[in-house]
C-alpha positions as CSV (number, residue, x, y, z in Angstrom):
1,X,0.1,0.4,0.2
2,X,2.6,2.1,0.8
3,X,5.0,1.5,-2.2
4,X,1.4,2.1,-4.2
5,X,1.2,5.7,-2.5
6,X,4.5,7.1,-4.5
7,X,3.8,5.4,-7.9
8,X,1.3,6.3,-10.4
9,X,0.0,3.2,-11.1
10,X,-1.9,1.9,-14.4
11,X,-3.2,-1.3,-14.1
12,X,-4.2,-1.4,-17.7
13,X,-0.5,-1.8,-18.9
14,X,0.5,-3.2,-15.5
15,X,3.5,-0.1,-15.5
16,X,4.6,1.4,-12.2
17,X,5.6,5.4,-12.5
18,X,7.7,6.8,-9.3
19,X,6.2,10.2,-8.7
20,X,7.4,11.0,-5.1
21,X,4.8,13.0,-3.2
22,X,2.7,13.9,-5.9
23,X,0.0,11.6,-4.9
24,X,-0.1,13.3,-1.6
25,X,0.4,16.8,-2.7
26,X,-2.8,16.3,-5.1
27,X,-4.7,15.7,-1.8
28,X,-4.4,19.1,-0.6
29,X,-5.9,20.7,-4.3
30,X,-8.4,18.0,-4.9
31,X,-11.9,19.2,-4.2
32,X,-13.4,15.9,-4.2
33,X,-11.1,14.5,-1.8
34,X,-12.0,17.2,0.0
35,X,-15.6,16.9,0.1
36,X,-15.4,13.3,0.8
37,X,-13.2,14.3,3.9
38,X,-15.8,16.5,4.9
39,X,-18.7,14.2,4.4
40,X,-16.8,11.1,6.4
41,X,-16.3,13.6,9.2
42,X,-19.7,14.9,9.5
43,X,-20.9,11.5,9.1
44,X,-18.8,10.2,12.1
45,X,-19.7,13.6,14.6
46,X,-23.2,13.2,14.2
47,X,-23.5,9.2,14.6
48,X,-21.0,8.4,17.0
49,X,-22.5,10.4,19.8
50,X,-26.3,9.6,18.9
51,X,-25.7,6.0,18.8
52,X,-23.9,5.9,22.2
53,X,-25.8,7.8,23.9
54,X,-29.5,6.3,22.3
55,X,-27.8,2.8,23.4
56,X,-27.0,3.7,27.0
57,X,-30.6,5.3,27.8
58,X,-32.2,2.1,26.0
59,X,-29.8,-0.5,27.9
60,X,-30.4,1.2,31.0
61,X,-34.1,1.5,30.7
62,X,-34.6,-2.6,29.8
63,X,-32.2,-2.9,32.5
64,X,-34.6,-1.7,35.1
65,X,-37.9,-3.6,36.0
66,X,-40.3,-3.0,33.5
67,X,-42.9,-5.1,32.1
68,X,-42.0,-7.1,28.8
69,X,-38.6,-6.2,28.8
70,X,-37.5,-9.7,27.5
71,X,-39.9,-9.3,24.5
72,X,-38.2,-5.3,24.2
73,X,-34.9,-7.1,24.1
74,X,-36.0,-8.7,21.7
75,X,-37.4,-6.4,19.5
76,X,-34.5,-4.0,19.5
77,X,-32.0,-6.5,18.7
78,X,-34.1,-7.3,15.7
79,X,-32.1,-4.8,13.3
80,X,-28.6,-6.5,14.0
81,X,-30.2,-9.5,12.2
82,X,-30.8,-8.0,8.8
83,X,-27.6,-7.3,6.5
84,X,-26.6,-3.9,6.0
85,X,-27.5,-4.0,2.3
86,X,-30.9,-5.1,2.9
87,X,-31.7,-2.0,5.5
88,X,-29.7,0.3,3.0
89,X,-32.6,-1.0,0.3
90,X,-35.6,-1.1,3.0
91,X,-34.4,3.0,3.8
92,X,-34.0,3.9,0.1
93,X,-37.7,2.9,-0.1
94,X,-39.5,4.4,3.0
95,X,-37.4,8.0,2.0
96,X,-38.7,8.0,-1.5
97,X,-40.7,10.2,-3.1
98,X,-43.8,8.1,-2.9
99,X,-42.5,6.5,0.4
100,X,-44.4,6.2,3.9
101,X,-42.3,8.9,5.7
102,X,-43.3,11.6,3.0
103,X,-46.8,10.0,3.2
104,X,-46.7,10.5,7.0
105,X,-45.4,14.0,6.4
106,X,-48.5,14.7,4.0
107,X,-51.0,13.0,6.1
108,X,-49.8,15.4,9.2
109,X,-50.1,18.5,6.9
110,X,-46.2,19.2,7.0
111,X,-46.3,18.9,3.3
112,X,-48.7,19.7,0.3
113,X,-50.5,16.9,-1.2
114,X,-47.8,15.6,-4.0
115,X,-45.3,17.9,-2.8
116,X,-43.2,14.8,-1.4
117,X,-39.8,15.5,-1.2
118,X,-37.1,13.6,-3.1
119,X,-34.8,12.7,-0.1
120,X,-32.4,10.7,-2.0
121,X,-32.1,12.7,-5.2
122,X,-31.4,16.2,-2.5
123,X,-27.9,17.0,-1.4
124,X,-29.4,18.8,1.4
125,X,-30.7,15.2,2.8
126,X,-29.1,12.1,1.2
127,X,-26.1,11.7,3.9
128,X,-28.7,12.9,6.8
129,X,-30.7,9.7,5.5
130,X,-28.0,7.5,5.7
131,X,-27.0,8.9,9.3
132,X,-30.3,7.9,10.4
133,X,-30.6,4.3,8.9
134,X,-26.4,3.9,10.6
135,X,-27.8,5.0,14.0
136,X,-31.3,2.8,13.8
137,X,-28.6,-0.1,12.5
138,X,-26.4,0.1,15.5
139,X,-28.3,1.2,18.6
140,X,-29.1,-2.6,19.1
141,X,-25.6,-4.0,18.8
142,X,-24.2,-1.7,21.2
143,X,-27.5,-1.7,23.6
144,X,-26.5,-5.2,24.1
145,X,-23.2,-4.8,24.9
146,X,-24.2,-1.8,27.8
147,X,-27.0,-4.0,28.7
148,X,-24.4,-7.3,29.0
149,X,-22.3,-4.8,31.4
150,X,-25.5,-3.4,33.3
151,X,-25.8,-7.0,34.3
152,X,-23.0,-6.9,36.2
153,X,-23.7,-4.0,38.5
154,X,-24.0,-4.7,42.0
155,X,-27.9,-3.5,43.1
156,X,-26.2,-2.7,46.2
157,X,-24.5,0.8,44.5
158,X,-28.5,1.8,43.7
159,X,-29.9,0.9,46.9
160,X,-27.3,2.9,48.7
161,X,-27.7,5.9,46.5
162,X,-31.6,5.5,46.9
163,X,-30.8,5.5,51.0
164,X,-28.8,8.7,50.6
165,X,-31.8,10.5,48.5
166,X,-30.6,9.8,45.1
167,X,-33.5,10.0,42.3
168,X,-33.2,8.0,39.0
169,X,-31.4,10.9,37.1
170,X,-28.7,10.7,39.8
171,X,-28.4,7.5,40.1
172,X,-27.9,7.3,36.6
173,X,-24.7,9.6,35.8
174,X,-23.3,9.0,39.1
175,X,-23.4,4.9,39.2
176,X,-24.6,4.0,35.6
177,X,-22.6,6.4,33.6
178,X,-19.1,5.7,35.3
179,X,-19.3,2.0,35.7
180,X,-20.0,1.4,32.0
181,X,-17.0,3.6,30.9
182,X,-14.9,0.8,29.7
183,X,-17.9,-0.2,27.8
184,X,-18.1,3.5,26.4
185,X,-14.4,3.2,25.6
186,X,-14.9,0.4,23.3
187,X,-18.1,1.4,22.1
188,X,-16.9,5.2,20.8
189,X,-13.8,3.6,19.3
190,X,-15.8,0.8,17.5
191,X,-18.3,3.5,16.1
192,X,-15.5,5.7,15.2
193,X,-13.9,3.2,13.2
194,X,-16.9,2.1,11.8
195,X,-18.2,5.3,10.6
196,X,-14.9,6.7,9.3
197,X,-15.1,3.4,7.2
198,X,-18.0,3.2,5.8
199,X,-18.7,2.3,2.5
200,X,-21.7,0.0,1.4
201,X,-24.4,2.2,2.5
202,X,-23.1,4.8,0.7
203,X,-22.2,2.9,-2.3
204,X,-26.1,1.1,-2.8
205,X,-27.2,4.5,-2.3
206,X,-25.8,6.2,-4.6
207,X,-25.4,3.4,-7.0
208,X,-21.3,3.9,-6.4
209,X,-21.5,7.6,-7.8
210,X,-21.4,9.5,-4.3
211,X,-24.3,11.5,-5.8
212,X,-26.4,13.7,-5.7
213,X,-23.6,16.2,-6.5
214,X,-20.9,14.0,-3.9
215,X,-23.3,14.5,-1.0
216,X,-23.1,11.3,0.1
217,X,-19.2,10.6,-1.1
218,X,-17.1,9.1,2.2
219,X,-13.4,8.8,1.9
220,X,-13.8,4.7,1.7
221,X,-16.4,5.2,-1.5
222,X,-13.8,7.6,-2.8
223,X,-11.0,5.2,-2.8
224,X,-12.8,2.2,-4.4
225,X,-13.6,4.6,-7.2
226,X,-9.9,5.6,-8.0
227,X,-9.2,2.0,-7.7
228,X,-11.2,0.0,-9.4
229,X,-13.6,2.9,-11.2
230,X,-12.9,4.0,-14.7
231,X,-10.3,6.6,-12.9
232,X,-7.6,4.0,-12.8
233,X,-5.7,5.8,-10.3
234,X,-4.5,3.1,-8.1
235,X,-1.6,5.0,-6.7
236,X,-4.0,8.0,-5.6
237,X,-6.3,5.6,-4.0
238,X,-3.5,3.8,-2.1
239,X,-2.5,7.6,-1.1
240,X,-6.0,8.3,0.2
241,X,-6.6,5.2,2.0
242,X,-3.4,5.6,4.3
243,X,-4.6,9.0,4.8
244,X,-7.7,7.9,6.2
245,X,-6.0,5.3,8.7
246,X,-4.2,7.8,10.0
247,X,-7.0,10.0,10.4
248,X,-8.7,6.9,12.3
249,X,-5.8,6.2,14.4
250,X,-5.4,9.9,15.5
251,X,-9.1,10.2,16.2
252,X,-9.0,7.2,17.8
253,X,-6.7,7.6,20.3
254,X,-7.9,11.3,21.3
255,X,-11.3,9.6,21.8
256,X,-10.2,6.9,24.3
257,X,-7.9,9.8,26.1
258,X,-10.5,12.0,26.6
259,X,-13.1,9.1,27.6
260,X,-10.1,7.9,29.9
261,X,-9.8,10.9,31.7
262,X,-10.6,11.4,35.2
263,X,-13.2,14.6,34.4
264,X,-15.8,11.9,32.9
265,X,-15.7,10.5,36.6
């Protein structure tokens, strides 16, 4: 990979031309690469906190004494049994012009009759739809992780807090969250890595183009397009992949450092 990043590669002629740092310098002037990086970082910044917080809250509720909690646990886990490709197609149908989401908005009077929003072809909504889909599909997995960890949390801690007059919110912030910090670190790291590497959903959603107007173009999808598409630029794709790996490493280290800080207790 590193070797390829310093060469101009032509797979059709099987030629390798050394270009030094040209591929890396190209990144600073490539508007498409800048757009892909912006989309990827925006996706990660929105999805990771949302899926973490929602999973933590749902796990805490399912761990409490409520009726039918075992049924709800099974229901919340169902999305993880469906493939990412199938989920993408389902959400594309739901957010289509004649899909259920537009129909609900029209019946609620938010949109006029026949005035459905073309979420799939609108650059202002396309990436946001993928964000919603990713959050919905990943929350159950992280909820299960949090729930498994909560099973080992001593009930005596909650009982002692109740004796001291702590309410539900105080018990959640002072007992549950600190106890789950190791799992939260894992959830954050895997979430960051997964979102920064997001490929399949963007590929299916845009049919590999990253459209509309590059609004769903991610770094991983861009690597694929340059490496295996009509661009025939394997060297440049390798360069982008290396930069992505470095970004993932840096962001993951920062997230782990912040989560292990004493300020979080």
